[in-house]
C-alpha positions, 0 to 999 in steps of 0.5 A: 313870294312874288308880288301881284303881277299885272294881267298883261305881264303874266307868263301865260297869255290868256291865263284867266281863260285857260281851262284846267287841263290846258293850264296843267300842261303849259305850266310845265314849261315855265320856271319856278319864278314864273309859277310863283307869278302865276300863283301870286296872281291866282291867290289875289284874283280868283283863288280857285282851289284846283288851280292853286293846287296845280300851280303849288305842285308844279312849284314843289316839283321845280323846287325838288329839281325838276326842269321846265320842259320844252315848249312854247307857253305862248303858242296859240291853243288849238281852239284859237286857231284861225281857219278851222271852223265848222264841221268837216263833214259835208253831204258828199262825205256823209253816209247814206241814211239807213233804217234799223233792220226789221225784227219779228217780220216774216222774213226775219223772225226773232228767236225765242230765248230758249233757242239761242246758242252760245 
């Protein structure tokens, strides 16, 4: 088993702040040695069961012959991208407000349940 690496030498940047879903995708591009590093770090620090399960499962896949996928584990996560803040909706792109249609008024009367056709 690998020794406890320092936070700055981990194969995934910002590892401690990755959500589980992002971690599952990013570990696919790592080698068995890199996954072992993360597993050792996780076990000596937070030791979160769902994270250790993901890392252990990926390590077993790699040891069984799986190959790391292409991709950059150091790529910026979408939520960290610069320049895309706030909502793209503006007053010019918003729909006109509308009210719910009236029900049971003289010009639009409701039908009793027995009169409905299927």
